[in-house]
N, C-alpha and C positions, 0 to 999 in steps of 0.2 A: 144531637136533641132532635125534637120533634118541632115541626115549623111551625104547629099552632103552640108550643108553648114557648116558643121563643118570640113569636111574635106577641102574647101576653105577658113577659117578659119588657120586651121594649114599649109597650105602652105604658106598663108600671114605671119605668125610666123615665119615660119622656113626660109623665103626667108625675111625678116628684120633681123633675126638674123643671118642668113648667112652674110649679109651685116655691119652690128655692128662686128662681129668677125675681118671680113676684113679690116673695118677701123680703128679699136684698135690697131691692128696687126702693120699698114703702117704706122702710129702715134707713135708708139712706137719706131719704128727703123728710121722712116723717121726725126722726131721733138725731141725726147726723147733724144734719143741718136746721132743724127746730122748727120744720114747717108743722108737725105735729102737734106740738107744742101752745097752751094756749097762756104761757104766761106772764105777755104784755097785753093782755087782750083780743080782739081778736083784729087776726090782720088778713089781708087779700090774699097773702103767701100759705096761710095756713086755709082758709077758706078752698081755694081752687088746690091744696093738696087733698082735703076731704072730698071733693066731688072727683078728683083723679081717682079718688080711693075706690069712691062706689061702683064707679063705671067701670074701671080695671077687673075689678072681683065677681063686675055681671060679663064681661067678655071671657074672665078665664072659666067662669060655670059651664058658659056658652061651649067655650073649648074645650072642656073636659065632659062634656053630655055629647057633641060632635062623635069627640075622637071615641068615646068611648060606647056609641051604637052603635058603629062599624062593625 
């Protein structure tokens, strides 16, 4: 294969891998451990989870932007 095609395919794989890891972490904390649900009112854990969610999606966006502009 051509080196440019291999580099492009590696970018796609790393992009999807980063997204899947980010999603698994947030699903684990949010659904499995219940921090993403407000069944018992507002808890400190839920508020920290949503703060983490906003901050981490911003870092994921920055990672993608930096990686795809190379």
